[in-house]
N, C-alpha and C positions, 0 to 999 in steps of 0.2 A: 090359531094364528100365533099366539104366544109360544106354544110348543115348538112350532117351526122356527121361530126367531131364536129361542133358547138353543135348539139343536144347531142352528146355523152358527151361533156365537161359539158354542162348544167346539164345533168342527173347526172353526177358524182359529180358536185358541189352541186346539190340539195341533193344527197345521203349523202355527207359528212356533209352538214349543218344539216340534220336531225339526223345524228349520233351524232354530237356535241350537239344538243339540248337534245337528249336522255341522253347522258352522263352527261350533266349539271343537268338534272332532277334526275338522279341516285345519283349524288354527293349531291344534296340538300336533298334527302331522307335519304342518309347515314348520313349526318350531323345531321338531326333531330333524327334519331334512336340513334346515339351516345350521343346526348344531353340528350335524355330521359333515356338512360342507366346510364349516369353519375348522373343525378338527382335521379334516383331510388336508386342507391348505396349511394349517399350523404345523402339523407333524410330518408333512411330506419330506422335508429335507432330512429330518432325524431318521426317518425310516429308510430313506435312500442311502444315507451314509452307513447305517447299520447293515443294510443289505449288501453294500459294497464290502464291508469288513467281513461279513460271513462268506461272501464269494471268494475273497482272498484266503480266508482260513480253509475253506473247502479245497481250493487248489493246492494249498500247502500240505494238507493232510493227505490228499490223494497222491501227491508226489512221494510223501513219506511212506505211504502204504505200498506204492509200487516198488520203492527201493527195498522195503522189508520183504516183499514177495520175491524180488529178484535175488536178494541175498539169503533168502529162506531163513529169516530170523525166527526166533521163538514165537509161538502162537500167542503168548500173552501180549506181546507188543502189537501183533497183528489185530487181536481182539480189541485192544485199547484204542487203536486207530479207527477201527470199525465203529466203536462206541462214539468216538469223537465225531465221525461223519453223521451218525444218527442224531447226535445232539445238535449239530449244525442244521440238519434238515428240520428238526423240531423248531429251532429258532427261526428258520426261514418261514415255516408255517405260521409261527407266532406273528411275524411281521406282515405276511401276506393277508392273513385272515383276522387281524386284530379288529375288534369292533370299533367302528368309526364314531359311535355315539358316546364314547368315553375318552378321558385323557390317556394318551399313550404312555406306557411305562417302558422306558428304554432298557435295553439288554446290556449295553456297554456303558462304562463310566468314561474314563479317559483311555485312549488307546484301545487295547484289546482286553482290558480288565473287566470282568463281569461285575455287575452291580449286585450288592446284597441288600435285602430289604428287611425292614422291621416287620412285626406281626401284621400290622395294617396293610403294608405293601404286599405281603404274601397273600393275604386274603383277596386283595384286588387282583393280583396276578392269577390266583386260582379261579376267580370269577371270570376273568378274561379267557382262561383256558377252557372253562366250561362252555362259554359262548362259542369259542372256536370249535370245540368238539361237537356242539349242537349244529353249527353250520356244516361241518364235514359229514355229519349223519345225513344231512339233506343233500349231500354231494355237491351240486353246483350252487354257488353262492353269488348273488348279485353284488354283494358288498366287496368281494375280492377283486383285485385288479385283473384285467383280462389276461395279462401275461404272467400271472402268479405261478402258474404251473411250469412255465418255461424256465424260471430261475430258481425254483426250489429243487435242490440237487436230487433228492430221493423222495419225491412227493408220496408215492404209494407206501413206501416203508414208514415214512413219518406219520402218514394218516393211520396206518395200521397200528403203530406204536401208541399214538395218541388215543385212538378209539379203544384200545385194549387197556389203557390206564384206568384205574378206578376214578370215579368222579370226586372232585374236591381235592385232587392232588396237584 
């Protein structure tokens, strides 16, 4: 009778401990979701404005590229413009797939000037790129906006370039 009582108490204790662990996991998951939601709201406007700037830059570079092709300018100018388009596509990927669980690091300062970062900023940016690369390896991401593919000018080319880059770059 004592053995049955001890076993019952141990089982109850084990069940309560498992319930506590599950509740702790649920709380942690809830906190992560809330932080992601807070960051999404907080950085929505910044990301929107940067996306608009990139769209304008993309149109401008495409017009320049078309003029260069029509006037058959030198190939160095043509390749430079192609590189700019690739860079714009990478920046659009950066905005679309930036991890929502961390503070957003802007691309532009004032106007169309690119931001430069200290060593700590570069490390954070590299970590973000590694997360983005990881998401793209999984192809479809739940964190990315549904229309992300619609406004990234060269999604496949940017994905290919990003995935071919060595990690930590």
